[in-house]
C-alpha positions, -999 to +999 in steps of 0.1 A: +612+651+264+577+664+256+578+687+287+613+699+277+628+689+310+665+679+312+674+649+332+690+672+357+658+693+361+636+663+363+658+646+390+660+679+410+623+683+409+618+647+420+645+650+447+665+620+434+699+616+418+704+615+381+715+578+383+683+570+401+662+587+374+682+568+348+675+535+365+638+544+366+637+552+329+654+519+322+628+500+342+652+489+369+630+471+395+652+481+424+639+517+421+611+522+447+575+529+439+578+562+457+603+574+430+578+565+403+551+584+421+573+614+424+581+613+387+544+611+378+538+641+401+565+662+384+549+652+350+514+661+362+503+625+359+499+616+396+461+618+395+461+589+369+473+565+397+437+563+411+426+550+377+449+520+378+428+499+402+395+517+398+380+489+378+398+459+393+372+432+387+396+403+392+408+418+425+373+422+437+364+386+429+396+373+446+388+394+477+352+382+477+362+346+474+386+348+504+359+363+526+333+336+520+330+311+549+341+276+542+324+246+556+344+227+581+346+190+581+336+174+613+353+142+622+332+113+635+333+112+672 
């Protein structure tokens, strides 16, 4: 609305149908991530995607914990 785009204009610029855009707007989880990325591109917000995981402290800790070596138990012979 702020960019004064109609649903038809927005869907045409995204390359999707109007019903698909309507489902995206309603938060329908069946709409693919690519459709969301295209919508952000049309709105000029696609560069903000890089910011989403830029400071993912929890993700880094989880990744670090999975790469640490674990001691194996040795069974008595």
